[in-house]
N, CA, C and O atoms as a MOPAC input file, in Angstrom:
PM7 MOZYME 1SCF
protein

 N      1.45900 1    18.08300 1     4.91400 1
 C      2.63000 1    17.27200 1     4.83600 1
 C      3.08200 1    17.08800 1     3.39400 1
 O      4.28000 1    17.02000 1     3.12100 1
 N      2.13200 1    17.00700 1     2.47200 1
 C      2.51700 1    16.88700 1     1.07500 1
 C      3.30200 1    18.11100 1     0.62400 1
 O      4.21800 1    17.99800 1    -0.19000 1
 N      2.95000 1    19.26800 1     1.14400 1
 C      3.70700 1    20.48400 1     0.80900 1
 C      5.10500 1    20.42400 1     1.40300 1
 O      6.07800 1    20.78800 1     0.74200 1
 N      5.21200 1    19.96800 1     2.64200 1
 C      6.49300 1    19.90300 1     3.33200 1
 C      7.47700 1    18.95900 1     2.63300 1
 O      8.67200 1    19.24700 1     2.56700 1
 N      6.98700 1    17.85400 1     2.12300 1
 C      7.84800 1    16.85300 1     1.49000 1
 C      7.68200 1    16.82400 1    -0.02700 1
 O      7.88700 1    15.78300 1    -0.65100 1
 N      7.31300 1    17.95600 1    -0.62300 1
 C      7.05800 1    18.03000 1    -2.05700 1
 C      8.24400 1    17.52500 1    -2.88900 1
 O      8.04200 1    16.92200 1    -3.94400 1
 N      9.47000 1    17.76300 1    -2.43000 1
 C     10.64000 1    17.31200 1    -3.17900 1
 C     10.77400 1    15.79000 1    -3.15900 1
 O     11.35300 1    15.21700 1    -4.08200 1
 N     10.25500 1    15.12600 1    -2.13200 1
 C     10.33500 1    13.65900 1    -2.02700 1
 C      9.11800 1    12.97500 1    -2.66000 1
 O      9.23700 1    11.89500 1    -3.23800 1
 N      7.95800 1    13.60900 1    -2.54500 1
 C      6.71600 1    13.04500 1    -3.07900 1
 C      6.07900 1    14.06300 1    -4.02100 1
 O      4.98200 1    14.56900 1    -3.78200 1
 N      6.80300 1    14.34100 1    -5.09000 1
 C      6.42100 1    15.42600 1    -6.00300 1
 C      5.06600 1    15.21900 1    -6.67400 1
 O      4.42900 1    16.18800 1    -7.08800 1
 N      4.62300 1    13.98200 1    -6.78600 1
 C      3.31900 1    13.72200 1    -7.39200 1
 C      2.20700 1    13.64300 1    -6.35000 1
 O      1.08400 1    13.25400 1    -6.66800 1
 N      2.51600 1    14.01200 1    -5.10400 1
 C      1.49900 1    14.01100 1    -4.05300 1
 C      0.88100 1    12.64800 1    -3.87000 1
 O      1.59000 1    11.64300 1    -3.80600 1
 N     -0.43600 1    12.60200 1    -3.78600 1
 C     -1.14100 1    11.34300 1    -3.57200 1
 C     -1.04200 1    10.40100 1    -4.76900 1
 O     -1.34100 1     9.21300 1    -4.65200 1
 N     -0.62500 1    10.92600 1    -5.91200 1
 C     -0.44600 1    10.09300 1    -7.10400 1
 C      0.96100 1     9.48300 1    -7.19000 1
 O      1.29200 1     8.82300 1    -8.17500 1
 N      1.77600 1     9.70200 1    -6.16900 1
 C      3.12600 1     9.15000 1    -6.14500 1
 C      3.06600 1     7.62600 1    -6.06000 1
 O      2.42300 1     7.07200 1    -5.16900 1
 N      3.73000 1     6.96500 1    -6.98000 1
 C      3.79800 1     5.49400 1    -6.94300 1
 C      4.79300 1     5.10100 1    -5.85700 1
 O      5.90800 1     5.62200 1    -5.80900 1
 N      4.38600 1     4.18200 1    -4.98700 1
 C      5.20800 1     3.84000 1    -3.82400 1
 C      6.05600 1     2.58500 1    -4.00000 1
 O      7.04800 1     2.41700 1    -3.29100 1
 N      5.69600 1     1.71200 1    -4.91400 1
 C      6.52100 1     0.51800 1    -5.14400 1
 C      7.63000 1     0.87600 1    -6.12100 1
 O      7.63300 1     0.47700 1    -7.28600 1
 N      8.57900 1     1.65400 1    -5.58500 1
 C      9.76400 1     2.05600 1    -6.32700 1
 C     10.96600 1     1.75500 1    -5.44200 1
 O     10.81700 1     1.50400 1    -4.24600 1
 N     12.14400 1     1.78100 1    -6.02600 1
 C     13.33600 1     1.52700 1    -5.22200 1
 C     13.61900 1     2.67800 1    -4.26400 1
 O     14.35800 1     2.49600 1    -3.29600 1
 N     13.05400 1     3.85000 1    -4.50500 1
 C     13.22200 1     4.97100 1    -3.56800 1
 C     12.41000 1     4.77100 1    -2.30000 1
 O     12.89100 1     5.05500 1    -1.20300 1
 N     11.17900 1     4.28400 1    -2.43900 1
 C     10.28700 1     4.16600 1    -1.29400 1
 C     10.26800 1     2.77600 1    -0.66600 1
 O     10.25100 1     2.65900 1     0.55900 1
 N     10.27100 1     1.73800 1    -1.46600 1
 C     10.17200 1     0.36800 1    -0.93900 1
 C     11.20700 1    -0.54200 1    -1.61400 1
 O     10.83400 1    -1.48300 1    -2.31400 1
 N     12.48600 1    -0.27400 1    -1.41000 1
 C     13.51100 1    -1.08500 1    -2.07700 1
 C     13.44700 1    -2.55500 1    -1.69300 1
 O     13.80900 1    -3.41800 1    -2.49200 1
 N     12.99100 1    -2.85100 1    -0.48300 1
 C     12.92100 1    -4.24100 1    -0.03100 1
 C     11.82800 1    -5.04400 1    -0.73400 1
 O     11.76100 1    -6.26200 1    -0.57200 1
 N     10.97500 1    -4.38400 1    -1.50900 1
 C      9.91400 1    -5.07900 1    -2.24500 1
 C     10.44100 1    -5.75200 1    -3.50900 1
 O      9.75700 1    -6.58100 1    -4.10800 1
 N     11.64500 1    -5.39500 1    -3.90700 1
 C     12.18800 1    -5.88800 1    -5.16400 1
 C     13.11600 1    -7.07900 1    -4.94600 1
 O     13.86600 1    -7.13600 1    -3.97200 1
 N     13.04500 1    -8.02200 1    -5.87200 1
 C     13.93700 1    -9.17800 1    -5.83900 1
 C     15.34200 1    -8.72000 1    -6.25000 1
 O     15.51100 1    -7.59800 1    -6.72700 1
 N     16.34700 1    -9.58200 1    -6.06800 1
 C     17.71000 1    -9.21200 1    -6.47700 1
 C     17.81800 1    -8.81900 1    -7.96100 1
 O     18.69600 1    -8.04500 1    -8.34300 1
 N     16.91200 1    -9.36300 1    -8.79000 1
 C     16.95500 1    -9.00000 1   -10.21100 1
 C     16.05600 1    -7.80300 1   -10.53900 1
 O     15.80500 1    -7.51300 1   -11.70900 1
 N     15.57300 1    -7.11100 1    -9.49700 1
 C     14.82000 1    -5.87800 1    -9.69500 1
 C     13.35000 1    -6.03000 1   -10.01800 1
 O     12.73200 1    -5.09000 1   -10.51900 1
 N     12.76800 1    -7.20000 1    -9.74300 1
 C     11.36300 1    -7.45800 1   -10.06100 1
 C     10.49300 1    -7.43400 1    -8.80500 1
 O     10.96800 1    -7.70700 1    -7.70300 1
 N      9.21600 1    -7.10500 1    -8.98800 1
 C      8.22400 1    -7.22100 1    -7.92000 1
 C      7.57300 1    -8.60000 1    -8.01500 1
 O      7.50500 1    -9.17300 1    -9.10200 1
 N      7.09500 1    -9.13700 1    -6.89800 1
 C      6.45300 1   -10.45400 1    -6.93300 1
 C      5.13200 1   -10.41400 1    -7.69600 1
 O      4.70800 1   -11.43400 1    -8.24100 1
 N      4.47600 1    -9.26200 1    -7.74500 1
 C      3.24500 1    -9.06800 1    -8.50600 1
 C      3.41800 1    -7.74700 1    -9.25500 1
 O      3.46200 1    -6.69200 1    -8.62200 1
 N      3.51600 1    -7.77700 1   -10.57300 1
 C      3.79100 1    -6.55000 1   -11.32300 1
 C      2.73300 1    -5.45700 1   -11.14500 1
 O      3.01200 1    -4.28600 1   -11.40200 1
 N      1.51600 1    -5.82500 1   -10.70500 1
 C      0.46900 1    -4.81900 1   -10.47200 1
 C      0.84500 1    -3.86500 1    -9.35100 1
 O      0.33100 1    -2.74800 1    -9.29500 1
 N      1.73400 1    -4.28300 1    -8.45800 1
 C      2.14400 1    -3.42200 1    -7.35100 1
 C      2.79800 1    -2.13000 1    -7.84900 1
 O      2.71900 1    -1.10300 1    -7.17500 1
 N      3.42600 1    -2.16800 1    -8.99000 1
 C      4.10600 1    -0.98700 1    -9.53400 1
 C      3.14700 1     0.17900 1    -9.75500 1
 O      3.58400 1     1.32800 1    -9.82400 1
 N      1.86000 1    -0.09300 1    -9.86700 1
 C      0.87400 1     0.95800 1   -10.11900 1
 C      0.25100 1     1.52800 1    -8.85000 1
 O     -0.52300 1     2.48200 1    -8.93500 1
 N      0.55800 1     0.98300 1    -7.68400 1
 C     -0.06400 1     1.43500 1    -6.43700 1
 C      0.48100 1     2.80400 1    -6.04500 1
 O      1.69200 1     3.01900 1    -6.00400 1
 N     -0.44000 1     3.72700 1    -5.75600 1
 C     -0.05300 1     5.08700 1    -5.36800 1
 C     -0.22600 1     5.29400 1    -3.86500 1
 O     -0.88600 1     4.51500 1    -3.17700 1
 N      0.38200 1     6.36000 1    -3.38900 1
 C      0.24300 1     6.73700 1    -1.98600 1
 C     -1.22500 1     6.93500 1    -1.62300 1
 O     -1.67300 1     6.44900 1    -0.58500 1
 N     -1.95900 1     7.62300 1    -2.44300 1
 C     -3.38100 1     7.85200 1    -2.18500 1
 C     -4.17200 1     6.56100 1    -2.09600 1
 O     -5.07400 1     6.44200 1    -1.26700 1
 N     -3.84500 1     5.59600 1    -2.93800 1
 C     -4.54500 1     4.31200 1    -2.89600 1
 C     -4.23900 1     3.55300 1    -1.61600 1
 O     -5.12700 1     2.90700 1    -1.06000 1
 N     -2.99900 1     3.61600 1    -1.13500 1
 C     -2.68100 1     2.97000 1     0.14400 1
 C     -3.47800 1     3.61600 1     1.27000 1
 O     -4.03600 1     2.92500 1     2.12200 1
 N     -3.52600 1     4.94300 1     1.26800 1
 C     -4.22600 1     5.65300 1     2.34000 1
 C     -5.73100 1     5.39400 1     2.31800 1
 O     -6.37900 1     5.41600 1     3.36500 1
 N     -6.28700 1     5.15100 1     1.13900 1
 C     -7.73800 1     4.94100 1     0.99800 1
 C     -8.14300 1     3.47400 1     0.88800 1
 O     -9.31200 1     3.16700 1     0.65300 1
 N     -7.18000 1     2.56800 1     1.05900 1
 C     -7.43600 1     1.12100 1     0.99400 1
 C     -7.94700 1     0.68000 1    -0.37900 1
 O     -8.74500 1    -0.25200 1    -0.48000 1
 N     -7.48600 1     1.35300 1    -1.42900 1
 C     -7.87200 1     0.97000 1    -2.78500 1
 C     -6.66400 1     0.51800 1    -3.60200 1
 O     -6.66600 1     0.61100 1    -4.82900 1
 N     -5.64000 1     0.03100 1    -2.91700 1
 C     -4.42900 1    -0.41800 1    -3.60100 1
 C     -4.53700 1    -1.80600 1    -4.19900 1
 O     -3.60300 1    -2.26300 1    -4.85800 1
 N     -5.64700 1    -2.48500 1    -3.98700 1
 C     -5.84000 1    -3.81300 1    -4.55600 1
 C     -5.56200 1    -4.95600 1    -3.60300 1
 O     -5.67900 1    -6.12200 1    -3.98000 1
 N     -5.18900 1    -4.63400 1    -2.35700 1
 C     -4.88300 1    -5.67600 1    -1.37800 1
 C     -6.15000 1    -6.34600 1    -0.86100 1
 O     -7.17400 1    -5.69300 1    -0.65600 1
 N     -6.06600 1    -7.66100 1    -0.65100 1
 C     -7.18100 1    -8.41400 1    -0.08300 1
 C     -7.35200 1    -8.02100 1     1.38000 1
 O     -6.37200 1    -7.91500 1     2.11700 1
 N     -8.57700 1    -7.80800 1     1.79200 1
 C     -8.87800 1    -7.40900 1     3.16800 1
 C     -8.51100 1    -8.45500 1     4.19400 1
 O     -8.12400 1    -9.57600 1     3.86300 1
 N     -8.64200 1    -8.06400 1     5.43700 1
 C     -8.22200 1    -8.88500 1     6.57900 1
 C     -9.29200 1    -9.88600 1     7.00800 1
 O    -10.47200 1    -9.75300 1     6.68300 1
 N     -8.83700 1   -10.87900 1     7.74200 1
 C     -9.73300 1   -11.79400 1     8.42800 1
 C    -10.22300 1   -12.95800 1     7.59600 1
 O     -9.81400 1   -13.16200 1     6.45400 1
 N    -11.12700 1   -13.72200 1     8.22100 1
 C    -11.64500 1   -14.93600 1     7.60800 1
 C    -12.73300 1   -14.70900 1     6.58500 1
 O    -13.07700 1   -15.62400 1     5.83700 1
 N    -13.28800 1   -13.49800 1     6.53500 1
 C    -14.35300 1   -13.19500 1     5.57800 1
 C    -14.16700 1   -11.78000 1     5.02600 1
 O    -14.99400 1   -10.90400 1     5.28100 1
 N    -13.08800 1   -11.55100 1     4.27200 1
 C    -12.85500 1   -10.20500 1     3.75100 1
 C    -13.93100 1    -9.78400 1     2.75200 1
 O    -14.53800 1   -10.61100 1     2.07100 1
 N    -14.14000 1    -8.49200 1     2.69000 1
 C    -15.15300 1    -7.92000 1     1.80900 1
 C    -14.49900 1    -6.89500 1     0.89300 1
 O    -13.54300 1    -6.22500 1     1.28200 1
 N    -15.00800 1    -6.78000 1    -0.30200 1
 C    -14.56500 1    -5.76800 1    -1.25300 1
 C    -15.76300 1    -4.91600 1    -1.64200 1
 O    -16.90900 1    -5.35500 1    -1.54500 1
 N    -15.48700 1    -3.69900 1    -2.08100 1
 C    -16.53600 1    -2.80400 1    -2.57100 1
 C    -16.06500 1    -2.21900 1    -3.89700 1
 O    -14.96900 1    -1.67100 1    -4.00600 1
 N    -16.92700 1    -2.35400 1    -4.89900 1
 C    -16.67000 1    -1.77700 1    -6.21300 1
 C    -17.93400 1    -1.05700 1    -6.65300 1
 O    -19.00300 1    -1.65900 1    -6.74900 1
 N    -17.80000 1     0.23200 1    -6.91700 1
 C    -18.91700 1     1.06300 1    -7.36400 1
 C    -20.15000 1     0.88000 1    -6.47900 1
 O    -21.26800 1     0.74400 1    -6.97800 1
 N    -19.93600 1     0.87900 1    -5.16500 1
 C    -21.02700 1     0.80500 1    -4.20300 1
 C    -21.57200 1    -0.58900 1    -3.94800 1
 O    -22.47600 1    -0.75200 1    -3.12900 1
 N    -21.05100 1    -1.58400 1    -4.61900 1
 C    -21.53200 1    -2.96000 1    -4.43100 1
 C    -20.50500 1    -3.74000 1    -3.62400 1
 O    -19.34400 1    -3.84800 1    -4.01900 1
 N    -20.94400 1    -4.28800 1    -2.48200 1
 C    -20.06300 1    -5.09000 1    -1.62200 1
 C    -20.20600 1    -6.56300 1    -1.96400 1
 O    -21.29400 1    -7.03900 1    -2.28700 1
 N    -19.09600 1    -7.27100 1    -1.88700 1
 C    -19.12800 1    -8.71200 1    -2.12500 1
 C    -17.97200 1    -9.36700 1    -1.38400 1
 O    -16.96100 1    -8.72300 1    -1.10600 1
 N    -18.12400 1   -10.64300 1    -1.06600 1
 C    -17.08000 1   -11.33800 1    -0.31000 1
 C    -15.88000 1   -11.68000 1    -1.17900 1
 O    -16.00100 1   -11.91000 1    -2.38200 1
 N    -14.72100 1   -11.70600 1    -0.53600 1
 C    -13.48800 1   -12.15800 1    -1.17900 1
 C    -13.07600 1   -13.47300 1    -0.53900 1
 O    -13.47500 1   -13.77900 1     0.58500 1
 N    -12.29100 1   -14.23300 1    -1.24700 1
 C    -11.73200 1   -15.45500 1    -0.69000 1
 C    -10.67400 1   -15.06500 1     0.34300 1
 O     -9.79600 1   -14.24800 1     0.06200 1
 N    -10.75900 1   -15.64300 1     1.51900 1
 C     -9.76100 1   -15.38100 1     2.56300 1
 C     -8.41800 1   -15.97000 1     2.13400 1
 O     -8.33600 1   -17.10900 1     1.67600 1
 N     -7.37700 1   -15.16700 1     2.29500 1
 C     -6.02500 1   -15.59500 1     1.95300 1
 C     -5.10900 1   -15.22800 1     3.11100 1
 O     -5.45300 1   -14.36400 1     3.91800 1
 N     -3.95300 1   -15.86600 1     3.20700 1
 C     -3.01200 1   -15.47600 1     4.27000 1
 C     -2.66000 1   -13.99300 1     4.14600 1
 O     -2.44900 1   -13.47800 1     3.04800 1
 N     -2.60400 1   -13.33400 1     5.27700 1
 C     -2.29200 1   -11.91300 1     5.29000 1
 C     -0.92400 1   -11.65500 1     5.88200 1
 O      0.03200 1   -12.37900 1     5.60700 1
 N     -0.84000 1   -10.62200 1     6.69200 1
 C      0.41900 1   -10.25900 1     7.32100 1
 C      0.82400 1   -11.28700 1     8.37200 1
 O     -0.01800 1   -11.91800 1     9.01100 1
 N      2.12000 1   -11.43500 1     8.52800 1
 C      2.65500 1   -12.29200 1     9.57400 1
 C      3.06000 1   -11.41300 1    10.75400 1
 O      3.82400 1   -10.46300 1    10.58600 1
 N      2.55800 1   -11.72000 1    11.93000 1
 C      2.89100 1   -10.94700 1    13.11800 1
 C      4.39300 1   -11.00500 1    13.40700 1
 O      4.93300 1   -10.12600 1    14.07800 1
 N      5.05800 1   -12.03100 1    12.90500 1
 C      6.50500 1   -12.18200 1    13.14000 1
 C      7.35200 1   -11.26400 1    12.25500 1
 O      8.50700 1   -10.98400 1    12.57600 1
 N      6.78400 1   -10.80200 1    11.15300 1
 C      7.51200 1    -9.90200 1    10.26000 1
 C      6.51000 1    -9.06300 1     9.46800 1
 O      6.26600 1    -9.31100 1     8.28700 1
 N      5.94100 1    -8.07800 1    10.13600 1
 C      4.89600 1    -7.26300 1     9.51800 1
 C      5.37800 1    -6.53400 1     8.26600 1
 O      4.66500 1    -6.48200 1     7.26400 1
 N      6.57400 1    -5.97600 1     8.32100 1
 C      7.05500 1    -5.21300 1     7.17400 1
 C      7.19100 1    -6.07300 1     5.91600 1
 O      6.61400 1    -5.74900 1     4.87800 1
 N      7.94000 1    -7.15200 1     6.00500 1
 C      8.17400 1    -8.00500 1     4.83400 1
 C      6.88800 1    -8.67100 1     4.35400 1
 O      6.64500 1    -8.75400 1     3.15000 1
 N      6.07100 1    -9.14100 1     5.27800 1
 C      4.84800 1    -9.82100 1     4.85700 1
 C      3.85000 1    -8.85300 1     4.23400 1
 O      3.07100 1    -9.24900 1     3.36700 1
 N      3.85800 1    -7.60000 1     4.65700 1
 C      2.96000 1    -6.60500 1     4.07300 1
 C      3.30200 1    -6.34700 1     2.60500 1
 O      2.42000 1    -6.06100 1     1.79600 1
 N      4.56600 1    -6.45000 1     2.27700 1
 C      4.99900 1    -6.22400 1     0.90100 1
 C      4.44600 1    -7.26600 1    -0.05700 1
 O      4.31100 1    -7.00800 1    -1.25300 1
 N      4.12700 1    -8.43800 1     0.46600 1
 C      3.74200 1    -9.53800 1    -0.40000 1
 C      2.33400 1   -10.07500 1    -0.15100 1
 O      2.00200 1   -11.17200 1    -0.60000 1
 N      1.51400 1    -9.32000 1     0.55400 1
 C      0.12200 1    -9.73400 1     0.75200 1
 C     -0.59300 1    -9.81900 1    -0.59000 1
 O     -0.29100 1    -9.07800 1    -1.52600 1
 N     -1.53800 1   -10.73200 1    -0.65700 1
 C     -2.25500 1   -10.97400 1    -1.91300 1
 C     -3.05900 1    -9.75800 1    -2.36800 1
 O     -3.65100 1    -9.03600 1    -1.56600 1
 N     -3.05600 1    -9.56500 1    -3.66800 1
 C     -3.89200 1    -8.53800 1    -4.29000 1
 C     -5.10100 1    -9.22400 1    -4.91300 1
 O     -4.96200 1   -10.24900 1    -5.58000 1
 N     -6.27300 1    -8.66600 1    -4.69800 1
 C     -7.48200 1    -9.24400 1    -5.27700 1
 C     -7.85900 1    -8.56500 1    -6.59200 1
 O     -8.64800 1    -9.10400 1    -7.36800 1
 N     -7.29100 1    -7.37500 1    -6.84300 1
 C     -7.60100 1    -6.63400 1    -8.06000 1
 C     -6.47600 1    -5.65000 1    -8.35500 1
 O     -5.51900 1    -5.54000 1    -7.58800 1
 N     -6.59400 1    -4.95000 1    -9.44900 1
 C     -5.62300 1    -3.92200 1    -9.80400 1
 C     -5.76900 1    -2.71800 1    -8.87300 1
 O     -6.84100 1    -2.47500 1    -8.31800 1
 N     -4.70400 1    -1.98700 1    -8.71600 1
 C     -4.71800 1    -0.77800 1    -7.89400 1
 C     -5.78600 1     0.18100 1    -8.40600 1
 O     -5.87700 1     0.44700 1    -9.60500 1
 N     -6.58800 1     0.69300 1    -7.48100 1
 C     -7.62000 1     1.66200 1    -7.82000 1
 C     -8.93400 1     1.08000 1    -8.29200 1
 O     -9.87800 1     1.83200 1    -8.53200 1
 N     -9.03200 1    -0.23200 1    -8.43300 1
 C    -10.23900 1    -0.84600 1    -8.98600 1
 C    -11.31600 1    -1.13200 1    -7.95100 1
 O    -12.45300 1    -1.42600 1    -8.32000 1
 N    -10.99000 1    -1.05200 1    -6.66400 1
 C    -11.98200 1    -1.33200 1    -5.63800 1
 C    -11.39000 1    -1.15200 1    -4.24800 1
 O    -10.18800 1    -0.93600 1    -4.09400 1
 N    -12.24300 1    -1.24400 1    -3.24600 1
 C    -11.86900 1    -1.02900 1    -1.85100 1
 C    -11.92700 1    -2.34300 1    -1.08300 1
 O    -12.85200 1    -3.13400 1    -1.26800 1
 N    -10.94400 1    -2.57300 1    -0.22400 1
 C    -10.98300 1    -3.66300 1     0.73700 1
 C    -10.09800 1    -3.26200 1     1.91600 1
 O     -8.96500 1    -2.82400 1     1.71900 1
 N    -10.60500 1    -3.40700 1     3.13400 1
 C     -9.90300 1    -2.96700 1     4.33500 1
 C     -8.73100 1    -3.89000 1     4.62900 1
 O     -8.91800 1    -4.99200 1     5.14400 1
 N     -7.51500 1    -3.44000 1     4.30100 1
 C     -6.31200 1    -4.26100 1     4.43700 1
 C     -5.27100 1    -3.52700 1     5.26700 1
 O     -4.82400 1    -2.44100 1     4.89900 1
 N     -4.89100 1    -4.12100 1     6.38000 1
 C     -3.88000 1    -3.53300 1     7.24400 1
 C     -2.53400 1    -3.38500 1     6.56900 1
 O     -1.75700 1    -2.49600 1     6.91600 1
 N     -2.25300 1    -4.24900 1     5.60700 1
 C     -0.96900 1    -4.16700 1     4.89500 1
 C     -0.80600 1    -2.81400 1     4.22200 1
 O      0.31300 1    -2.31000 1     4.11700 1
 N     -1.89500 1    -2.22000 1     3.76800 1
 C     -1.81600 1    -0.93400 1     3.07800 1
 C     -1.22900 1     0.13800 1     3.98500 1
 O     -0.36100 1     0.90200 1     3.56300 1
 N     -1.69400 1     0.20000 1     5.21900 1
 C     -1.16100 1     1.21800 1     6.12400 1
 C      0.24200 1     0.87300 1     6.60800 1
 O      1.02700 1     1.77200 1     6.90900 1
 N      0.56100 1    -0.37900 1     6.68500 1
 C      1.92700 1    -0.75100 1     7.04800 1
 C      2.89100 1    -0.28000 1     5.95900 1
 O      3.98500 1     0.20100 1     6.25400 1
 N      2.47900 1    -0.42300 1     4.70700 1
 C      3.32000 1     0.00500 1     3.59400 1
 C      3.44600 1     1.52300 1     3.54200 1
 O      4.48900 1     2.05000 1     3.15500 1
 N      2.39700 1     2.21800 1     3.92800 1
 C      2.44500 1     3.67600 1     4.01500 1
 C      3.58500 1     4.08200 1     4.93300 1
 O      4.35800 1     4.98100 1     4.60000 1
 N      3.70000 1     3.43000 1     6.08500 1
 C      4.76800 1     3.73900 1     7.03100 1
 C      6.14400 1     3.38200 1     6.49900 1
 O      7.10500 1     4.12400 1     6.70400 1
 N      6.24200 1     2.24600 1     5.81600 1
 C      7.52500 1     1.83400 1     5.25000 1
 C      7.97600 1     2.79100 1     4.15200 1
 O      9.14900 1     3.15800 1     4.08300 1
 N      7.04300 1     3.19100 1     3.30000 1
 C      7.38200 1     4.12700 1     2.22800 1
 C      7.79100 1     5.47700 1     2.80400 1
 O      8.72000 1     6.11400 1     2.30700 1
 N      7.10000 1     5.91000 1     3.84500 1
 C      7.44100 1     7.18700 1     4.47900 1
 C      8.84200 1     7.13200 1     5.07000 1
 O      9.60400 1     8.09400 1     4.97500 1
 N      9.17400 1     6.00600 1     5.67700 1
 C     10.50800 1     5.84800 1     6.27000 1
 C     11.59400 1     6.00200 1     5.20500 1
 O     12.56100 1     6.74100 1     5.39600 1
 N     11.42800 1     5.30300 1     4.08900 1
 C     12.43400 1     5.38000 1     3.02600 1
 C     12.43500 1     6.73800 1     2.33900 1
 O     13.46500 1     7.18600 1     1.83400 1
 N     11.27600 1     7.38900 1     2.32200 1
 C     11.17800 1     8.71300 1     1.71900 1
 C     11.55800 1     9.82000 1     2.68500 1
 O     11.47000 1    11.00300 1     2.35600 1
 N     11.99000 1     9.42100 1     3.90400 1
 C     12.39200 1    10.36000 1     4.95000 1
 C     11.26700 1    11.27900 1     5.40000 1
 O     11.51100 1    12.42100 1     5.79000 1
 N     10.04100 1    10.78500 1     5.34800 1
 C      8.91300 1    11.54300 1     5.87500 1
 C      8.76500 1    11.19600 1     7.35600 1
 O      9.67400 1    10.61500 1     7.94900 1
 N      7.66300 1    11.53600 1     7.93500 1
 C      7.41700 1    11.27900 1     9.34700 1
 C      7.57400 1     9.79500 1     9.66300 1
 O      7.17500 1     8.94000 1     8.87200 1
 N      8.14600 1     9.49900 1    10.80400 1
 C      8.43800 1     8.11100 1    11.19600 1
 C      7.18000 1     7.26300 1    11.32800 1
 O      7.25900 1     6.03600 1    11.27500 1
 N      6.02800 1     7.89100 1    11.49900 1
 C      4.78500 1     7.13300 1    11.67200 1
 C      4.03100 1     6.96000 1    10.36200 1
 O      2.93600 1     6.39700 1    10.35300 1
 N      4.57800 1     7.41900 1     9.29000 1
 C      3.94700 1     7.23800 1     7.99500 1
 C      3.25800 1     8.49300 1     7.49400 1
 O      3.07600 1     9.46400 1     8.22800 1
 N      2.88200 1     8.45000 1     6.23700 1
 C      2.21400 1     9.57600 1     5.60800 1
 C      0.84100 1     9.80700 1     6.24600 1
 O      0.43800 1    10.95300 1     6.45000 1
 N      0.13000 1     8.73900 1     6.55900 1
 C     -1.20900 1     8.88000 1     7.12500 1
 C     -1.17300 1     9.54800 1     8.48200 1
 O     -1.97200 1    10.44600 1     8.75000 1
 N     -0.26200 1     9.12900 1     9.34100 1
 C     -0.17300 1     9.69100 1    10.68400 1
 C      0.24400 1    11.16000 1    10.64100 1
 O     -0.15700 1    11.95100 1    11.49500 1
 N      1.04200 1    11.51400 1     9.65400 1
 C      1.52100 1    12.89600 1     9.55900 1
 C      0.46300 1    13.80200 1     8.95100 1
 O      0.56700 1    15.02500 1     9.04700 1
 N     -0.54300 1    13.22500 1     8.33200 1
 C     -1.58400 1    14.01300 1     7.68500 1
 C     -1.17900 1    14.29100 1     6.25100 1
 O     -0.18800 1    14.97700 1     6.00300 1
 N     -1.93000 1    13.77000 1     5.32200 1
 C     -1.55300 1    13.90600 1     3.90700 1
 C     -2.32500 1    15.02300 1     3.23000 1
 O     -2.77100 1    14.87700 1     2.09200 1
 N     -2.48200 1    16.13900 1     3.93000 1
 C     -3.18700 1    17.26100 1     3.30600 1
 C     -2.33000 1    17.83500 1     2.19700 1
 O     -1.10400 1    17.88400 1     2.30500 1
 N     -2.97200 1    18.26200 1     1.15000 1
 C     -2.22500 1    18.87700 1     0.04300 1
 C     -2.14100 1    20.37000 1     0.23200 1
 O     -1.55100 1    21.06400 1    -0.59500 1

């Protein structure tokens, strides 16, 4: 799929997704993100759950360099508006600094794919083989 959409995602898995091309709804009217660290999140990090998002549930866990530890539970996605709430879920660290299983990451994959005119089910569902 990365080959098929090379003109839209020219940097492949290193493509930054918090841009006005992929996620225009993430930006405020003055062109800012609610958390500037989001600008560094790549497609590959969303697919691998290393985008910095806090994991799901009442006892989320993070993994950094093979060491697991608990994270503070924070509000996650809203079932009433999954797309918008996924854009603003809490980040526990910088993009690429660790792993935490966060559903918002895959929701954003689908939103970015939609704006990038990729498969309607997202980059992950279409297969992100290079």
